[in-house]
Structures are given as C-alpha cells and as structure tokens.
Predicted model as a PDB file, atoms N, CA, C, CB and O in Angstrom, pLDDT in the B-factor column:
MODEL        1                                                                  
ATOM      1  N   LEU A   1      35.659 -46.516 -36.274  1.00 94.00           N  
ATOM      2  CA  LEU A   1      36.142 -46.483 -34.911  1.00 94.00           C  
ATOM      3  C   LEU A   1      37.380 -45.596 -34.863  1.00 94.00           C  
ATOM      4  CB  LEU A   1      36.450 -47.914 -34.388  1.00 94.00           C  
ATOM      5  O   LEU A   1      38.349 -45.820 -35.588  1.00 94.00           O  
ATOM      6  N   TYR A   2      37.333 -44.594 -34.006  1.00 97.00           N  
ATOM      7  CA  TYR A   2      38.476 -43.710 -33.819  1.00 97.00           C  
ATOM      8  C   TYR A   2      39.255 -44.162 -32.592  1.00 97.00           C  
ATOM      9  CB  TYR A   2      38.023 -42.230 -33.674  1.00 97.00           C  
ATOM     10  O   TYR A   2      38.668 -44.566 -31.589  1.00 97.00           O  
ATOM     11  N   LEU A   3      40.567 -44.092 -32.677  1.00 97.00           N  
ATOM     12  CA  LEU A   3      41.448 -44.436 -31.572  1.00 97.00           C  
ATOM     13  C   LEU A   3      42.007 -43.129 -31.018  1.00 97.00           C  
ATOM     14  CB  LEU A   3      42.599 -45.414 -32.027  1.00 97.00           C  
ATOM     15  O   LEU A   3      42.835 -42.476 -31.653  1.00 97.00           O  
ATOM     16  N   LEU A   4      41.550 -42.762 -29.843  1.00 97.00           N  
ATOM     17  CA  LEU A   4      41.948 -41.500 -29.219  1.00 97.00           C  
ATOM     18  C   LEU A   4      43.041 -41.769 -28.197  1.00 97.00           C  
ATOM     19  CB  LEU A   4      40.734 -40.799 -28.552  1.00 97.00           C  
ATOM     20  O   LEU A   4      42.817 -42.444 -27.193  1.00 97.00           O  
ATOM     21  N   MET A   5      44.211 -41.239 -28.462  1.00 94.00           N  
ATOM     22  CA  MET A   5      45.338 -41.424 -27.548  1.00 94.00           C  
ATOM     23  C   MET A   5      45.204 -40.446 -26.383  1.00 94.00           C  
ATOM     24  CB  MET A   5      46.699 -41.223 -28.286  1.00 94.00           C  
ATOM     25  O   MET A   5      45.059 -39.241 -26.587  1.00 94.00           O  
ATOM     26  N   SER A   6      45.254 -40.973 -25.173  1.00 93.00           N  
ATOM     27  CA  SER A   6      45.167 -40.099 -24.010  1.00 93.00           C  
ATOM     28  C   SER A   6      46.480 -39.340 -23.845  1.00 93.00           C  
ATOM     29  CB  SER A   6      44.837 -40.910 -22.731  1.00 93.00           C  
ATOM     30  O   SER A   6      47.555 -39.836 -24.184  1.00 93.00           O  
ATOM     31  N   ALA A   7      46.365 -38.150 -23.325  1.00 89.00           N  
ATOM     32  CA  ALA A   7      47.559 -37.369 -23.009  1.00 89.00           C  
ATOM     33  C   ALA A   7      48.229 -38.028 -21.813  1.00 89.00           C  
ATOM     34  CB  ALA A   7      47.210 -35.860 -22.713  1.00 89.00           C  
ATOM     35  O   ALA A   7      47.554 -38.478 -20.887  1.00 89.00           O  
ATOM     36  N   SER A   8      49.528 -38.083 -21.833  1.00 80.00           N  
ATOM     37  CA  SER A   8      50.236 -38.635 -20.682  1.00 80.00           C  
ATOM     38  C   SER A   8      51.401 -37.723 -20.347  1.00 80.00           C  
ATOM     39  CB  SER A   8      50.729 -40.085 -20.959  1.00 80.00           C  
ATOM     40  O   SER A   8      51.937 -37.020 -21.203  1.00 80.00           O  
ATOM     41  N   GLU A   9      51.772 -37.756 -19.097  1.00 67.00           N  
ATOM     42  CA  GLU A   9      52.872 -36.895 -18.667  1.00 67.00           C  
ATOM     43  C   GLU A   9      54.230 -37.440 -19.084  1.00 67.00           C  
ATOM     44  CB  GLU A   9      52.835 -36.721 -17.166  1.00 67.00           C  
ATOM     45  O   GLU A   9      55.195 -36.685 -19.198  1.00 67.00           O  
ATOM     46  N   ASP A  10      54.308 -38.736 -19.311  1.00 68.00           N  
ATOM     47  CA  ASP A  10      55.592 -39.331 -19.689  1.00 68.00           C  
ATOM     48  C   ASP A  10      55.706 -39.408 -21.209  1.00 68.00           C  
ATOM     49  CB  ASP A  10      55.749 -40.741 -19.063  1.00 68.00           C  
ATOM     50  O   ASP A  10      55.488 -40.458 -21.814  1.00 68.00           O  
ATOM     51  N   TRP A  11      56.046 -38.294 -21.797  1.00 63.00           N  
ATOM     52  CA  TRP A  11      56.166 -38.154 -23.237  1.00 63.00           C  
ATOM     53  C   TRP A  11      57.537 -38.644 -23.670  1.00 63.00           C  
ATOM     54  CB  TRP A  11      55.939 -36.689 -23.674  1.00 63.00           C  
ATOM     55  O   TRP A  11      58.544 -38.298 -23.052  1.00 63.00           O  
ATOM     56  N   ALA A  12      57.583 -39.448 -24.731  1.00 62.00           N  
ATOM     57  CA  ALA A  12      58.856 -39.933 -25.259  1.00 62.00           C  
ATOM     58  C   ALA A  12      59.545 -38.800 -26.016  1.00 62.00           C  
ATOM     59  CB  ALA A  12      58.645 -41.170 -26.184  1.00 62.00           C  
ATOM     60  O   ALA A  12      59.034 -38.318 -27.027  1.00 62.00           O  
ATOM     61  N   ARG A  13      60.691 -38.385 -25.526  1.00 63.00           N  
ATOM     62  CA  ARG A  13      61.405 -37.291 -26.168  1.00 63.00           C  
ATOM     63  C   ARG A  13      62.097 -37.775 -27.432  1.00 63.00           C  
ATOM     64  CB  ARG A  13      62.424 -36.674 -25.208  1.00 63.00           C  
ATOM     65  O   ARG A  13      62.717 -38.838 -27.468  1.00 63.00           O  
ATOM     66  N   GLU A  14      61.967 -36.960 -28.458  1.00 63.00           N  
ATOM     67  CA  GLU A  14      62.644 -37.236 -29.719  1.00 63.00           C  
ATOM     68  C   GLU A  14      63.418 -35.982 -30.098  1.00 63.00           C  
ATOM     69  CB  GLU A  14      61.629 -37.651 -30.848  1.00 63.00           C  
ATOM     70  O   GLU A  14      62.906 -34.867 -29.996  1.00 63.00           O  
ATOM     71  N   GLU A  15      64.634 -36.175 -30.528  1.00 66.00           N  
ATOM     72  CA  GLU A  15      65.507 -35.045 -30.820  1.00 66.00           C  
ATOM     73  C   GLU A  15      64.981 -34.150 -31.936  1.00 66.00           C  
ATOM     74  CB  GLU A  15      66.870 -35.545 -31.183  1.00 66.00           C  
ATOM     75  O   GLU A  15      65.214 -32.942 -31.912  1.00 66.00           O  
ATOM     76  N   GLN A  16      64.280 -34.717 -32.908  1.00 65.00           N  
ATOM     77  CA  GLN A  16      63.888 -33.946 -34.085  1.00 65.00           C  
ATOM     78  C   GLN A  16      62.488 -33.363 -33.995  1.00 65.00           C  
ATOM     79  CB  GLN A  16      63.982 -34.804 -35.299  1.00 65.00           C  
ATOM     80  O   GLN A  16      62.032 -32.730 -34.948  1.00 65.00           O  
ATOM     81  N   ARG A  17      61.798 -33.555 -32.890  1.00 66.00           N  
ATOM     82  CA  ARG A  17      60.431 -33.057 -32.779  1.00 66.00           C  
ATOM     83  C   ARG A  17      60.295 -32.126 -31.583  1.00 66.00           C  
ATOM     84  CB  ARG A  17      59.442 -34.221 -32.660  1.00 66.00           C  
ATOM     85  O   ARG A  17      60.914 -32.324 -30.538  1.00 66.00           O  
ATOM     86  N   VAL A  18      59.478 -31.121 -31.766  1.00 69.00           N  
ATOM     87  CA  VAL A  18      59.159 -30.217 -30.666  1.00 69.00           C  
ATOM     88  C   VAL A  18      58.013 -30.852 -29.881  1.00 69.00           C  
ATOM     89  CB  VAL A  18      58.777 -28.771 -31.187  1.00 69.00           C  
ATOM     90  O   VAL A  18      56.993 -31.226 -30.460  1.00 69.00           O  
ATOM     91  N   GLN A  19      58.178 -30.971 -28.583  1.00 70.00           N  
ATOM     92  CA  GLN A  19      57.181 -31.630 -27.745  1.00 70.00           C  
ATOM     93  C   GLN A  19      56.284 -30.586 -27.081  1.00 70.00           C  
ATOM     94  CB  GLN A  19      57.864 -32.518 -26.677  1.00 70.00           C  
ATOM     95  O   GLN A  19      56.786 -29.698 -26.392  1.00 70.00           O  
ATOM     96  N   PRO A  20      54.971 -30.675 -27.274  1.00 79.00           N  
ATOM     97  CA  PRO A  20      54.075 -29.742 -26.579  1.00 79.00           C  
ATOM     98  C   PRO A  20      54.038 -30.062 -25.085  1.00 79.00           C  
ATOM     99  CB  PRO A  20      52.643 -29.802 -27.180  1.00 79.00           C  
ATOM    100  O   PRO A  20      54.250 -31.202 -24.673  1.00 79.00           O  
ATOM    101  N   ILE A  21      53.767 -29.043 -24.296  1.00 85.00           N  
ATOM    102  CA  ILE A  21      53.692 -29.272 -22.850  1.00 85.00           C  
ATOM    103  C   ILE A  21      52.439 -30.082 -22.526  1.00 85.00           C  
ATOM    104  CB  ILE A  21      53.687 -27.922 -22.072  1.00 85.00           C  
ATOM    105  O   ILE A  21      51.500 -30.134 -23.320  1.00 85.00           O  
ATOM    106  N   TYR A  22      52.436 -30.708 -21.363  1.00 87.00           N  
ATOM    107  CA  TYR A  22      51.358 -31.612 -20.968  1.00 87.00           C  
ATOM    108  C   TYR A  22      49.987 -30.929 -21.043  1.00 87.00           C  
ATOM    109  CB  TYR A  22      51.604 -32.132 -19.552  1.00 87.00           C  
ATOM    110  O   TYR A  22      49.039 -31.516 -21.565  1.00 87.00           O  
ATOM    111  N   ALA A  23      49.871 -29.711 -20.535  1.00 91.00           N  
ATOM    112  CA  ALA A  23      48.578 -29.006 -20.551  1.00 91.00           C  
ATOM    113  C   ALA A  23      48.061 -28.840 -21.973  1.00 91.00           C  
ATOM    114  CB  ALA A  23      48.706 -27.628 -19.878  1.00 91.00           C  
ATOM    115  O   ALA A  23      46.855 -28.942 -22.202  1.00 91.00           O  
ATOM    116  N   ASP A  24      48.942 -28.588 -22.928  1.00 90.00           N  
ATOM    117  CA  ASP A  24      48.531 -28.462 -24.330  1.00 90.00           C  
ATOM    118  C   ASP A  24      48.058 -29.803 -24.884  1.00 90.00           C  
ATOM    119  CB  ASP A  24      49.689 -27.920 -25.183  1.00 90.00           C  
ATOM    120  O   ASP A  24      47.099 -29.851 -25.655  1.00 90.00           O  
ATOM    121  N   ARG A  25      48.721 -30.887 -24.499  1.00 90.00           N  
ATOM    122  CA  ARG A  25      48.301 -32.212 -24.958  1.00 90.00           C  
ATOM    123  C   ARG A  25      46.928 -32.569 -24.397  1.00 90.00           C  
ATOM    124  CB  ARG A  25      49.333 -33.277 -24.549  1.00 90.00           C  
ATOM    125  O   ARG A  25      46.107 -33.171 -25.089  1.00 90.00           O  
ATOM    126  N   VAL A  26      46.679 -32.198 -23.141  1.00 93.00           N  
ATOM    127  CA  VAL A  26      45.367 -32.454 -22.526  1.00 93.00           C  
ATOM    128  C   VAL A  26      44.290 -31.656 -23.242  1.00 93.00           C  
ATOM    129  CB  VAL A  26      45.383 -32.099 -21.019  1.00 93.00           C  
ATOM    130  O   VAL A  26      43.216 -32.185 -23.528  1.00 93.00           O  
ATOM    131  N   ARG A  27      44.564 -30.386 -23.536  1.00 94.00           N  
ATOM    132  CA  ARG A  27      43.598 -29.558 -24.265  1.00 94.00           C  
ATOM    133  C   ARG A  27      43.290 -30.149 -25.639  1.00 94.00           C  
ATOM    134  CB  ARG A  27      44.131 -28.126 -24.417  1.00 94.00           C  
ATOM    135  O   ARG A  27      42.137 -30.161 -26.071  1.00 94.00           O  
ATOM    136  N   PHE A  28      44.321 -30.636 -26.319  1.00 94.00           N  
ATOM    137  CA  PHE A  28      44.127 -31.240 -27.630  1.00 94.00           C  
ATOM    138  C   PHE A  28      43.258 -32.496 -27.509  1.00 94.00           C  
ATOM    139  CB  PHE A  28      45.490 -31.582 -28.275  1.00 94.00           C  
ATOM    140  O   PHE A  28      42.329 -32.684 -28.296  1.00 94.00           O  
ATOM    141  N   GLU A  29      43.553 -33.349 -26.536  1.00 95.00           N  
ATOM    142  CA  GLU A  29      42.742 -34.557 -26.323  1.00 95.00           C  
ATOM    143  C   GLU A  29      41.293 -34.187 -26.018  1.00 95.00           C  
ATOM    144  CB  GLU A  29      43.326 -35.407 -25.171  1.00 95.00           C  
ATOM    145  O   GLU A  29      40.370 -34.775 -26.581  1.00 95.00           O  
ATOM    146  N   ASP A  30      41.094 -33.223 -25.138  1.00 97.00           N  
ATOM    147  CA  ASP A  30      39.736 -32.797 -24.792  1.00 97.00           C  
ATOM    148  C   ASP A  30      38.986 -32.266 -26.010  1.00 97.00           C  
ATOM    149  CB  ASP A  30      39.781 -31.727 -23.704  1.00 97.00           C  
ATOM    150  O   ASP A  30      37.800 -32.543 -26.186  1.00 97.00           O  
ATOM    151  N   GLY A  31      39.678 -31.510 -26.841  1.00 97.00           N  
ATOM    152  CA  GLY A  31      39.056 -30.984 -28.055  1.00 97.00           C  
ATOM    153  C   GLY A  31      38.674 -32.095 -29.025  1.00 97.00           C  
ATOM    154  O   GLY A  31      37.592 -32.068 -29.611  1.00 97.00           O  
ATOM    155  N   CYS A  32      39.555 -33.063 -29.191  1.00 97.00           N  
ATOM    156  CA  CYS A  32      39.248 -34.201 -30.065  1.00 97.00           C  
ATOM    157  C   CYS A  32      38.056 -34.982 -29.527  1.00 97.00           C  
ATOM    158  CB  CYS A  32      40.472 -35.129 -30.202  1.00 97.00           C  
ATOM    159  O   CYS A  32      37.162 -35.356 -30.287  1.00 97.00           O  
ATOM    160  N   ARG A  33      38.040 -35.228 -28.229  1.00 97.00           N  
ATOM    161  CA  ARG A  33      36.929 -35.982 -27.621  1.00 97.00           C  
ATOM    162  C   ARG A  33      35.617 -35.218 -27.791  1.00 97.00           C  
ATOM    163  CB  ARG A  33      37.204 -36.249 -26.113  1.00 97.00           C  
ATOM    164  O   ARG A  33      34.583 -35.823 -28.072  1.00 97.00           O  
ATOM    165  N   ALA A  34      35.649 -33.908 -27.623  1.00 98.00           N  
ATOM    166  CA  ALA A  34      34.434 -33.102 -27.777  1.00 98.00           C  
ATOM    167  C   ALA A  34      33.879 -33.208 -29.193  1.00 98.00           C  
ATOM    168  CB  ALA A  34      34.720 -31.633 -27.435  1.00 98.00           C  
ATOM    169  O   ALA A  34      32.667 -33.326 -29.375  1.00 98.00           O  
ATOM    170  N   ILE A  35      34.747 -33.168 -30.190  1.00 98.00           N  
ATOM    171  CA  ILE A  35      34.302 -33.283 -31.579  1.00 98.00           C  
ATOM    172  C   ILE A  35      33.715 -34.669 -31.836  1.00 98.00           C  
ATOM    173  CB  ILE A  35      35.470 -33.006 -32.550  1.00 98.00           C  
ATOM    174  O   ILE A  35      32.664 -34.795 -32.464  1.00 98.00           O  
ATOM    175  N   LEU A  36      34.394 -35.705 -31.353  1.00 98.00           N  
ATOM    176  CA  LEU A  36      33.889 -37.065 -31.541  1.00 98.00           C  
ATOM    177  C   LEU A  36      32.528 -37.241 -30.875  1.00 98.00           C  
ATOM    178  CB  LEU A  36      34.884 -38.088 -30.982  1.00 98.00           C  
ATOM    179  O   LEU A  36      31.621 -37.837 -31.455  1.00 98.00           O  
ATOM    180  N   ASP A  37      32.388 -36.719 -29.652  1.00 98.00           N  
ATOM    181  CA  ASP A  37      31.110 -36.811 -28.943  1.00 98.00           C  
ATOM    182  C   ASP A  37      30.016 -36.030 -29.670  1.00 98.00           C  
ATOM    183  CB  ASP A  37      31.259 -36.292 -27.507  1.00 98.00           C  
ATOM    184  O   ASP A  37      28.901 -36.519 -29.851  1.00 98.00           O  
ATOM    185  N   GLU A  38      30.351 -34.822 -30.078  1.00 98.00           N  
ATOM    186  CA  GLU A  38      29.383 -33.952 -30.755  1.00 98.00           C  
ATOM    187  C   GLU A  38      28.834 -34.587 -32.028  1.00 98.00           C  
ATOM    188  CB  GLU A  38      30.026 -32.613 -31.089  1.00 98.00           C  
ATOM    189  O   GLU A  38      27.651 -34.458 -32.342  1.00 98.00           O  
ATOM    190  N   ARG A  39      29.707 -35.270 -32.748  1.00 98.00           N  
ATOM    191  CA  ARG A  39      29.301 -35.873 -34.022  1.00 98.00           C  
ATOM    192  C   ARG A  39      28.832 -37.320 -33.880  1.00 98.00           C  
ATOM    193  CB  ARG A  39      30.450 -35.816 -35.001  1.00 98.00           C  
ATOM    194  O   ARG A  39      28.402 -37.940 -34.852  1.00 98.00           O  
ATOM    195  N   GLY A  40      28.916 -37.843 -32.675  1.00 98.00           N  
ATOM    196  CA  GLY A  40      28.451 -39.209 -32.436  1.00 98.00           C  
ATOM    197  C   GLY A  40      29.344 -40.283 -33.028  1.00 98.00           C  
ATOM    198  O   GLY A  40      28.885 -41.390 -33.308  1.00 98.00           O  
ATOM    199  N   TYR A  41      30.623 -39.962 -33.222  1.00 97.00           N  
ATOM    200  CA  TYR A  41      31.549 -40.937 -33.788  1.00 97.00           C  
ATOM    201  C   TYR A  41      31.991 -41.926 -32.715  1.00 97.00           C  
ATOM    202  CB  TYR A  41      32.773 -40.230 -34.407  1.00 97.00           C  
ATOM    203  O   TYR A  41      32.254 -41.528 -31.580  1.00 97.00           O  
ATOM    204  N   PRO A  42      32.076 -43.198 -33.058  1.00 95.00           N  
ATOM    205  CA  PRO A  42      32.545 -44.184 -32.078  1.00 95.00           C  
ATOM    206  C   PRO A  42      34.055 -44.050 -31.875  1.00 95.00           C  
ATOM    207  CB  PRO A  42      32.189 -45.622 -32.536  1.00 95.00           C  
ATOM    208  O   PRO A  42      34.807 -43.869 -32.833  1.00 95.00           O  
ATOM    209  N   TYR A  43      34.482 -44.140 -30.629  1.00 97.00           N  
ATOM    210  CA  TYR A  43      35.920 -44.072 -30.337  1.00 97.00           C  
ATOM    211  C   TYR A  43      36.207 -44.795 -29.034  1.00 97.00           C  
ATOM    212  CB  TYR A  43      36.407 -42.601 -30.259  1.00 97.00           C  
ATOM    213  O   TYR A  43      35.331 -45.013 -28.198  1.00 97.00           O  
ATOM    214  N   ILE A  44      37.464 -45.151 -28.904  1.00 96.00           N  
ATOM    215  CA  ILE A  44      37.947 -45.634 -27.613  1.00 96.00           C  
ATOM    216  C   ILE A  44      39.153 -44.789 -27.245  1.00 96.00           C  
ATOM    217  CB  ILE A  44      38.308 -47.169 -27.657  1.00 96.00           C  
ATOM    218  O   ILE A  44      39.884 -44.311 -28.113  1.00 96.00           O  
ATOM    219  N   ARG A  45      39.347 -44.615 -25.969  1.00 96.00           N  
ATOM    220  CA  ARG A  45      40.470 -43.831 -25.462  1.00 96.00           C  
ATOM    221  C   ARG A  45      41.559 -44.795 -25.036  1.00 96.00           C  
ATOM    222  CB  ARG A  45      40.040 -42.908 -24.276  1.00 96.00           C  
ATOM    223  O   ARG A  45      41.348 -45.640 -24.166  1.00 96.00           O  
ATOM    224  N   LEU A  46      42.718 -44.668 -25.647  1.00 96.00           N  
ATOM    225  CA  LEU A  46      43.848 -45.539 -25.355  1.00 96.00           C  
ATOM    226  C   LEU A  46      44.737 -44.883 -24.305  1.00 96.00           C  
ATOM    227  CB  LEU A  46      44.654 -45.847 -26.640  1.00 96.00           C  
ATOM    228  O   LEU A  46      45.073 -43.703 -24.409  1.00 96.00           O  
ATOM    229  N   SER A  47      45.111 -45.659 -23.295  1.00 93.00           N  
ATOM    230  CA  SER A  47      45.972 -45.118 -22.251  1.00 93.00           C  
ATOM    231  C   SER A  47      46.978 -46.177 -21.816  1.00 93.00           C  
ATOM    232  CB  SER A  47      45.136 -44.633 -21.044  1.00 93.00           C  
ATOM    233  O   SER A  47      46.898 -47.337 -22.220  1.00 93.00           O  
ATOM    234  N   GLY A  48      47.911 -45.760 -20.995  1.00 91.00           N  
ATOM    235  CA  GLY A  48      48.935 -46.679 -20.509  1.00 91.00           C  
ATOM    236  C   GLY A  48      50.198 -46.592 -21.350  1.00 91.00           C  
ATOM    237  O   GLY A  48      50.426 -45.625 -22.076  1.00 91.00           O  
ATOM    238  N   SER A  49      51.009 -47.633 -21.227  1.00 89.00           N  
ATOM    239  CA  SER A  49      52.252 -47.691 -22.000  1.00 89.00           C  
ATOM    240  C   SER A  49      51.924 -47.889 -23.476  1.00 89.00           C  
ATOM    241  CB  SER A  49      53.175 -48.833 -21.488  1.00 89.00           C  
ATOM    242  O   SER A  49      50.779 -48.160 -23.836  1.00 89.00           O  
ATOM    243  N   TRP A  50      52.942 -47.750 -24.326  1.00 88.00           N  
ATOM    244  CA  TRP A  50      52.716 -47.966 -25.760  1.00 88.00           C  
ATOM    245  C   TRP A  50      52.226 -49.385 -26.011  1.00 88.00           C  
ATOM    246  CB  TRP A  50      54.007 -47.697 -26.563  1.00 88.00           C  
ATOM    247  O   TRP A  50      51.370 -49.604 -26.867  1.00 88.00           O  
ATOM    248  N   GLU A  51      52.759 -50.340 -25.276  1.00 93.00           N  
ATOM    249  CA  GLU A  51      52.339 -51.731 -25.436  1.00 93.00           C  
ATOM    250  C   GLU A  51      50.883 -51.918 -25.013  1.00 93.00           C  
ATOM    251  CB  GLU A  51      53.248 -52.660 -24.620  1.00 93.00           C  
ATOM    252  O   GLU A  51      50.131 -52.632 -25.677  1.00 93.00           O  
ATOM    253  N   GLU A  52      50.484 -51.284 -23.920  1.00 94.00           N  
ATOM    254  CA  GLU A  52      49.101 -51.364 -23.454  1.00 94.00           C  
ATOM    255  C   GLU A  52      48.144 -50.703 -24.441  1.00 94.00           C  
ATOM    256  CB  GLU A  52      48.966 -50.712 -22.079  1.00 94.00           C  
ATOM    257  O   GLU A  52      47.061 -51.222 -24.711  1.00 94.00           O  
ATOM    258  N   ARG A  53      48.550 -49.562 -24.972  1.00 94.00           N  
ATOM    259  CA  ARG A  53      47.722 -48.863 -25.965  1.00 94.00           C  
ATOM    260  C   ARG A  53      47.552 -49.712 -27.222  1.00 94.00           C  
ATOM    261  CB  ARG A  53      48.348 -47.498 -26.329  1.00 94.00           C  
ATOM    262  O   ARG A  53      46.458 -49.811 -27.778  1.00 94.00           O  
ATOM    263  N   GLU A  54      48.637 -50.314 -27.652  1.00 95.00           N  
ATOM    264  CA  GLU A  54      48.561 -51.167 -28.839  1.00 95.00           C  
ATOM    265  C   GLU A  54      47.615 -52.345 -28.599  1.00 95.00           C  
ATOM    266  CB  GLU A  54      49.963 -51.680 -29.224  1.00 95.00           C  
ATOM    267  O   GLU A  54      46.799 -52.675 -29.460  1.00 95.00           O  
ATOM    268  N   ALA A  55      47.723 -52.975 -27.435  1.00 97.00           N  
ATOM    269  CA  ALA A  55      46.856 -54.112 -27.121  1.00 97.00           C  
ATOM    270  C   ALA A  55      45.390 -53.686 -27.070  1.00 97.00           C  
ATOM    271  CB  ALA A  55      47.268 -54.746 -25.783  1.00 97.00           C  
ATOM    272  O   ALA A  55      44.523 -54.404 -27.569  1.00 97.00           O  
ATOM    273  N   GLU A  56      45.103 -52.531 -26.475  1.00 97.00           N  
ATOM    274  CA  GLU A  56      43.723 -52.022 -26.433  1.00 97.00           C  
ATOM    275  C   GLU A  56      43.193 -51.780 -27.842  1.00 97.00           C  
ATOM    276  CB  GLU A  56      43.650 -50.716 -25.610  1.00 97.00           C  
ATOM    277  O   GLU A  56      42.051 -52.121 -28.153  1.00 97.00           O  
ATOM    278  N   ALA A  57      44.030 -51.192 -28.689  1.00 97.00           N  
ATOM    279  CA  ALA A  57      43.623 -50.896 -30.062  1.00 97.00           C  
ATOM    280  C   ALA A  57      43.348 -52.183 -30.837  1.00 97.00           C  
ATOM    281  CB  ALA A  57      44.704 -50.069 -30.775  1.00 97.00           C  
ATOM    282  O   ALA A  57      42.331 -52.292 -31.523  1.00 97.00           O  
ATOM    283  N   VAL A  58      44.242 -53.144 -30.729  1.00 97.00           N  
ATOM    284  CA  VAL A  58      44.070 -54.414 -31.434  1.00 97.00           C  
ATOM    285  C   VAL A  58      42.795 -55.107 -30.963  1.00 97.00           C  
ATOM    286  CB  VAL A  58      45.296 -55.330 -31.215  1.00 97.00           C  
ATOM    287  O   VAL A  58      42.027 -55.615 -31.779  1.00 97.00           O  
ATOM    288  N   ASP A  59      42.569 -55.131 -29.650  1.00 97.00           N  
ATOM    289  CA  ASP A  59      41.354 -55.763 -29.116  1.00 97.00           C  
ATOM    290  C   ASP A  59      40.092 -55.075 -29.635  1.00 97.00           C  
ATOM    291  CB  ASP A  59      41.370 -55.734 -27.580  1.00 97.00           C  
ATOM    292  O   ASP A  59      39.135 -55.743 -30.025  1.00 97.00           O  
ATOM    293  N   ALA A  60      40.092 -53.756 -29.640  1.00 96.00           N  
ATOM    294  CA  ALA A  60      38.914 -53.011 -30.094  1.00 96.00           C  
ATOM    295  C   ALA A  60      38.648 -53.248 -31.576  1.00 96.00           C  
ATOM    296  CB  ALA A  60      39.095 -51.514 -29.829  1.00 96.00           C  
ATOM    297  O   ALA A  60      37.496 -53.390 -31.986  1.00 96.00           O  
ATOM    298  N   ILE A  61      39.694 -53.290 -32.369  1.00 95.00           N  
ATOM    299  CA  ILE A  61      39.530 -53.515 -33.805  1.00 95.00           C  
ATOM    300  C   ILE A  61      39.054 -54.936 -34.068  1.00 95.00           C  
ATOM    301  CB  ILE A  61      40.850 -53.247 -34.552  1.00 95.00           C  
ATOM    302  O   ILE A  61      38.180 -55.157 -34.906  1.00 95.00           O  
ATOM    303  N   ARG A  62      39.623 -55.895 -33.357  1.00 95.00           N  
ATOM    304  CA  ARG A  62      39.166 -57.284 -33.516  1.00 95.00           C  
ATOM    305  C   ARG A  62      37.688 -57.417 -33.152  1.00 95.00           C  
ATOM    306  CB  ARG A  62      40.012 -58.235 -32.641  1.00 95.00           C  
ATOM    307  O   ARG A  62      36.933 -58.084 -33.860  1.00 95.00           O  
ATOM    308  N   LEU A  63      37.279 -56.796 -32.071  1.00 94.00           N  
ATOM    309  CA  LEU A  63      35.883 -56.850 -31.660  1.00 94.00           C  
ATOM    310  C   LEU A  63      34.980 -56.231 -32.724  1.00 94.00           C  
ATOM    311  CB  LEU A  63      35.694 -56.135 -30.320  1.00 94.00           C  
ATOM    312  O   LEU A  63      33.935 -56.786 -33.063  1.00 94.00           O  
ATOM    313  N   LEU A  64      35.390 -55.085 -33.241  1.00 92.00           N  
ATOM    314  CA  LEU A  64      34.617 -54.427 -34.290  1.00 92.00           C  
ATOM    315  C   LEU A  64      34.493 -55.310 -35.528  1.00 92.00           C  
ATOM    316  CB  LEU A  64      35.259 -53.093 -34.661  1.00 92.00           C  
ATOM    317  O   LEU A  64      33.411 -55.444 -36.099  1.00 92.00           O  
ATOM    318  N   LEU A  65      35.604 -55.908 -35.936  1.00 92.00           N  
ATOM    319  CA  LEU A  65      35.581 -56.768 -37.121  1.00 92.00           C  
ATOM    320  C   LEU A  65      34.733 -58.016 -36.898  1.00 92.00           C  
ATOM    321  CB  LEU A  65      36.999 -57.171 -37.508  1.00 92.00           C  
ATOM    322  O   LEU A  65      34.088 -58.498 -37.829  1.00 92.00           O  
ATOM    323  N   SER A  66      34.729 -58.538 -35.690  1.00 93.00           N  
ATOM    324  CA  SER A  66      33.918 -59.728 -35.421  1.00 93.00           C  
ATOM    325  C   SER A  66      32.423 -59.415 -35.486  1.00 93.00           C  
ATOM    326  CB  SER A  66      34.270 -60.308 -34.049  1.00 93.00           C  
ATOM    327  O   SER A  66      31.618 -60.284 -35.818  1.00 93.00           O  
ATOM    328  N   ARG A  67      32.060 -58.186 -35.170  1.00 89.00           N  
ATOM    329  CA  ARG A  67      30.656 -57.762 -35.229  1.00 89.00           C  
ATOM    330  C   ARG A  67      30.169 -57.553 -36.653  1.00 89.00           C  
ATOM    331  CB  ARG A  67      30.466 -56.487 -34.442  1.00 89.00           C  
ATOM    332  O   ARG A  67      28.982 -57.700 -36.941  1.00 89.00           O  
ATOM    333  N   THR A  68      31.101 -57.207 -37.547  1.00 81.00           N  
ATOM    334  CA  THR A  68      30.703 -56.923 -38.933  1.00 81.00           C  
ATOM    335  C   THR A  68      30.818 -58.147 -39.833  1.00 81.00           C  
ATOM    336  CB  THR A  68      31.553 -55.798 -39.497  1.00 81.00           C  
ATOM    337  O   THR A  68      30.385 -58.116 -40.985  1.00 81.00           O  
ATOM    338  N   ALA A  69      31.393 -59.209 -39.319  1.00 69.00           N  
ATOM    339  CA  ALA A  69      31.593 -60.418 -40.154  1.00 69.00           C  
ATOM    340  C   ALA A  69      30.317 -61.236 -40.234  1.00 69.00           C  
ATOM    341  CB  ALA A  69      32.737 -61.292 -39.591  1.00 69.00           C  
ATOM    342  O   ALA A  69      30.293 -62.279 -40.888  1.00 69.00           O  
TER     343      ALA A  69                                                      
ENDMDL                                                                          
END                                                                             
C-alpha cells in the first residue's frame, strides 16, 4: 500500500529546505499517481491537515493488516 500525499497550498515553511512552488508539487503528485495507476499498485491519497493525513494513513494500514491476518 502506497501513501500518496496530496499537494496542498499551505506548505509548512522550513528554514533549511527549499520549498517547490504549488504547481510543481501538483505535477509531482500527478506523476506519482500516474505511475501507481499504470503499474496497478494500491495506494490511498492523503489530504487535509497533518493530523488528518496521519489518521487516514493509520486507518488504511489497520484495514490492510486486518485483511491479511
């Protein structure tokens, strides 16, 4: 299961990192999604705040693990 982070306009600025512009982040997300779709890899797209993304990821992983148990 791949966790695909959606591009968002509210990027957390960090002093030591160069932040790509929003359009570049969207292009990167679209490219990742295209590769995942092309290869048939399972993924979920995480969106919202960091807390919401974390909760979505945890829920998806728990569901996956419950199916394999």
